[in-house]
C-alpha positions as CSV (number, residue, x, y, z in Angstrom):
1,M,120.1,120.5,113.9
2,R,116.7,118.9,114.2
3,T,114.7,120.4,116.6
4,A,112.2,118.8,118.9
5,I,109.1,119.1,116.1
6,G,111.4,117.9,113.7
7,D,110.2,114.0,113.6
8,L,106.3,115.3,114.0
9,I,106.7,117.4,110.7
10,E,108.8,114.6,108.9
11,R,105.8,111.9,109.5
12,R,104.0,114.4,107.2
13,N,106.2,114.4,104.3
14,P,106.0,117.9,103.4
15,V,107.3,119.1,99.9
16,T,106.7,122.4,98.8
17,V,106.8,125.7,100.8
18,E,102.9,125.5,101.1
19,D,102.9,121.6,102.6
20,Y,105.3,123.1,105.4
21,D,103.3,126.0,106.0
22,R,100.3,123.7,106.9
23,V,102.5,121.2,108.6
24,L,104.2,124.0,111.1
25,R,100.4,125.3,111.5
26,E,99.4,121.3,112.6
27,A,102.5,121.0,114.6
28,I,101.7,124.3,116.6
29,Q,98.2,123.3,117.1
30,L,99.3,120.1,118.6
31,V,101.8,121.5,120.9
32,A,99.2,124.2,121.7
33,L,96.6,121.6,122.8
34,L,99.2,119.4,124.8
35,G,100.0,122.8,126.7
36,L,96.5,123.5,127.6
37,W,96.1,120.0,128.6
38,R,99.1,120.3,131.2
39,A,97.4,123.2,132.3
40,R,94.1,121.5,132.8
41,F,92.4,123.6,130.6
42,F,90.0,121.0,129.4
43,E,88.8,120.6,133.2
44,H,86.8,123.9,132.1
45,A,86.2,123.8,128.1
46,A,85.9,121.2,125.3
47,F,87.6,121.1,121.6
48,Y,85.1,121.6,119.2
49,G,84.8,122.7,115.1
50,G,87.0,121.8,112.3
51,T,90.6,121.4,114.0
52,A,88.6,119.0,116.5
53,L,87.3,116.9,113.6
54,R,90.7,116.5,111.9
55,I,92.7,115.8,115.0
56,V,90.7,113.5,117.0
57,H,88.3,112.1,114.3
58,G,90.5,112.1,110.9
59,L,88.6,114.7,109.1
60,P,90.7,114.9,105.8
61,R,91.2,118.5,105.5
62,F,93.3,121.2,107.2
63,S,91.6,123.6,109.7
64,Q,93.1,126.7,110.6
65,T,91.3,127.7,113.8
66,I,91.5,125.9,117.2
67,D,87.8,126.3,118.4
68,F,86.8,125.7,122.2
69,S,83.6,126.3,124.4
70,L,83.6,126.5,128.0
71,L,81.3,124.1,129.9
72,V,79.4,126.6,131.6
73,Q,79.0,130.4,130.9
74,N,81.8,132.6,132.0
75,L,82.1,135.7,130.5
76,D,85.2,136.9,132.4
77,F,87.2,134.0,131.2
78,S,90.7,135.1,129.3
79,L,92.9,133.0,127.3
80,E,95.9,135.1,128.8
81,R,95.9,133.0,132.0
82,Y,97.0,130.0,130.0
83,F,99.7,132.3,128.0
84,N,102.5,131.1,130.0
85,A,101.6,127.3,129.8
86,L,101.6,127.5,126.2
87,Q,104.6,129.4,125.8
88,T,106.5,126.8,127.8
89,E,105.1,124.1,125.7
90,L,105.8,125.6,122.5
91,Q,109.4,126.5,123.2
92,A,110.2,123.1,124.9
93,Y,109.4,121.5,121.2
94,G,111.5,124.5,119.3
95,L,108.7,126.6,118.5
96,A,109.6,130.3,118.7
97,C,106.3,131.5,119.0
98,T,104.6,135.3,120.3
99,L,101.1,134.9,121.8
100,I,98.8,138.0,121.4
101,E,95.2,138.5,122.9
102,D,93.0,139.4,120.2
103,R,91.1,142.5,121.5
104,R,89.2,142.9,118.1
105,T,86.5,139.9,119.0
106,A,83.2,141.2,120.4
107,G,80.5,139.5,122.3
108,A,80.9,136.3,123.9
109,I,84.1,134.7,122.1
110,E,87.4,135.3,123.5
111,S,90.2,135.0,121.1
112,A,94.1,134.8,120.5
113,F,96.5,134.4,117.9
114,I,100.0,132.3,118.5
115,K,102.5,133.8,115.8
116,A,105.8,132.3,114.3
117,N,108.2,133.2,111.7
118,T,107.7,130.6,108.9
119,R,111.3,131.1,107.2
120,K,112.9,130.6,110.4
121,H,111.1,127.3,111.3
122,V,111.4,126.0,107.5
123,L,115.2,126.6,108.0
124,E,115.3,124.9,111.1
125,V,113.3,121.6,110.5
126,A,114.7,121.5,106.5
127,P,117.7,123.3,105.9
128,E,118.6,121.1,103.2
129,T,115.8,121.5,100.6
130,G,116.5,125.5,100.1
131,L,112.6,126.4,100.5
132,A,113.4,128.9,103.4
133,E,114.9,131.3,100.8
134,R,111.7,131.4,99.0
135,I,109.6,132.7,102.1
136,P,109.9,136.4,102.9
137,R,112.0,137.1,106.2
138,N,109.1,138.5,107.8
139,Q,106.1,136.2,106.8
140,L,104.4,135.2,109.6
141,L,102.4,132.0,110.3
142,R,98.9,132.6,112.5
143,V,97.3,130.0,114.4
144,K,94.1,131.5,115.9
145,L,92.4,130.2,119.0
146,E,88.9,131.0,120.0
147,V,86.7,130.3,123.1
148,D,82.8,130.2,123.3
149,T,82.3,131.9,126.9
150,D,78.5,131.6,126.6
151,P,77.8,128.3,125.4
152,P,74.7,127.1,124.1
153,G,73.3,124.3,126.4
154,G,72.2,120.9,125.3
155,F,75.8,119.4,124.3
156,S,77.6,116.3,125.8
157,T,81.4,116.0,125.8
158,E,83.9,112.8,126.1
159,A,87.4,112.4,126.6
160,R,89.8,111.6,123.5
161,P,92.9,110.8,123.0
162,V,95.6,112.8,120.6
163,L,98.8,110.7,120.4
164,E,101.1,113.4,118.9
165,P,103.8,115.1,120.4
166,V,102.9,112.8,123.1
167,P,99.8,110.5,124.1
168,F,97.6,112.8,126.2
169,T,93.7,113.5,126.5
170,V,91.3,116.1,125.5
171,R,87.8,117.0,126.2
172,V,85.6,117.0,123.0
173,Y,82.1,117.5,122.1
174,T,80.6,114.1,120.9
175,L,80.0,113.5,117.2
176,P,76.3,114.4,117.2
177,D,77.0,117.8,119.0
178,L,80.0,118.4,116.7
179,F,77.6,117.8,113.8
180,A,75.0,120.0,115.1
181,G,77.8,123.0,115.7
182,K,78.7,122.1,111.8
183,M,75.1,122.4,110.8
184,H,74.5,125.7,112.6
185,G,77.3,126.8,110.3
186,V,75.5,125.3,107.4
187,L,72.3,127.2,108.2
188,C,73.0,130.3,109.7
189,R,76.6,131.4,108.9
190,R,76.6,134.7,107.4
191,W,78.3,135.1,104.0
192,A,77.9,137.6,101.0
193,T,80.1,136.1,98.5
194,R,82.5,134.4,100.3
195,V,80.6,131.0,100.9
196,K,82.4,128.8,103.4
197,G,82.6,125.4,101.5
198,R,84.3,124.1,104.3
199,D,81.0,123.9,106.1
200,W,79.6,121.8,103.1
201,Y,82.7,119.7,103.1
202,D,82.4,118.5,106.8
203,L,78.7,117.8,106.2
204,I,79.2,115.2,103.8
205,W,82.1,113.5,106.0
206,F,79.6,113.2,108.6
207,L,77.1,111.7,106.6
208,Q,80.1,109.3,105.3
209,S,80.7,108.7,109.2
210,N,76.8,107.5,110.0
211,T,77.0,110.5,112.6
212,P,73.4,111.4,113.7
213,L,72.4,115.1,113.9
214,H,71.5,116.2,117.5
215,L,68.6,118.6,116.8
216,A,68.4,119.8,120.2
217,H,71.5,121.1,120.5
218,L,71.1,122.8,117.0
219,E,68.3,124.3,118.3
220,S,69.7,125.9,121.5
221,R,72.5,127.0,118.9
222,M,69.9,128.8,116.6
223,R,68.0,130.3,119.5
224,Q,71.2,131.7,120.9
225,S,72.1,133.2,117.5
226,G,68.4,134.4,116.7
227,H,67.6,132.1,113.7
228,W,65.0,130.2,115.9
229,S,62.6,132.1,117.6
230,V,59.5,130.7,117.4
231,A,57.9,128.9,120.7
232,E,57.9,125.5,119.1
233,P,60.9,123.4,119.2
234,L,63.0,122.7,115.9
235,D,61.7,119.3,114.7
236,A,62.8,117.3,111.9
237,A,60.7,118.9,109.2
238,A,61.2,122.3,110.1
239,F,65.0,121.6,109.8
240,R,64.7,120.1,106.5
241,Q,62.8,122.6,105.3
242,L,65.2,125.3,106.3
243,Y,68.2,122.9,104.7
244,A,66.3,123.0,101.4
245,Q,66.3,126.7,101.5
246,R,69.7,127.0,102.3
247,V,70.9,125.0,99.5
248,D,68.7,126.8,97.2
249,S,70.4,129.8,98.0
250,T,74.0,128.5,98.2
251,D,76.8,129.2,95.3
252,F,78.1,126.0,95.1
253,V,81.2,127.1,92.8
254,R,82.1,129.7,95.4
255,A,81.9,127.2,97.8
256,V,84.1,125.0,96.2
257,N,86.8,127.3,95.8
258,D,86.8,128.0,99.2
259,V,87.2,124.7,100.3
260,I,90.1,123.4,97.6
261,P,92.9,125.0,99.6
262,F,92.2,123.0,102.7
263,I,91.8,119.2,101.2
264,A,94.8,117.0,99.0
265,D,92.4,115.8,96.1
266,P,89.9,118.6,94.5
267,R,88.4,115.8,92.2
268,Q,86.2,115.1,95.4
269,L,84.2,117.9,94.8
270,E,83.6,117.6,91.4
271,A,79.9,116.7,91.8
272,W,78.9,119.7,94.3
273,D,75.8,121.6,93.2
274,Q,71.9,121.9,94.8
275,A,71.0,118.8,93.5
276,L,73.3,116.8,94.9
277,F,73.1,118.4,98.8
278,L,69.4,118.6,98.1
279,S,69.4,114.7,97.6
280,L,71.7,114.4,100.9
281,S,68.4,115.9,103.0
282,D,66.8,112.4,103.7
283,R,70.0,111.0,104.9
284,I,70.3,113.4,107.9
285,R,69.6,111.5,110.8
286,C,67.9,113.5,113.4
287,T,68.1,112.6,116.8
């Protein structure tokens, strides 16, 4: 018997076990957003990050974490107050999930996990495929929610529609501020051997979408993280110098390997190297 989430999953035409894992995650993300909307979460917070780009703006790569930012600082904020609303919505769509607050996070990030049994849900939505038998009985699917409780200043938000599983609206960062958040990841994310190629992939998407970079919000983020501490404001020349340094120090072979599991066609990454990303510097419009 089809569950309430079956049609949403079927529209994505999953074939392999990996496909079903991905579309189940996406289904949980969409239903969680709906539950948060019903609980008036977006009166206090905005959606941002890679999942926001995919769900709201059609970024063609999968993203695992649902990122939010409070509109104003509230270090006492807890996601736990929304667990009942999330659980009610997930159950209404036939998704048997467990919600757990992640107490390992430090600083101003509040996080939680939605966990579900992968095999159980594949068996329910696609019993005829036999794929469930290839999934370990105890394999868990995890969707992470993160909320920045001490947001940097200088950002704007807008209401945007989400059409699945039913139409509703979310408050989301505007595209220039989403670009600034992504550029902060490009310039400042700490990595050793695990280069986050998803940041560089999203950078190209912003340029293809002709989105300007909101430099003032990038500066706010960099000051908060300690990556810009001089008295002078961050201007376009200083930004381009920092960008060139970051490109020069990036291993783009590792970057490609990072992003491949999240996209459909790896051939679009064939030209990735320092020369390509350095040439993009002049294409970044700073506002």
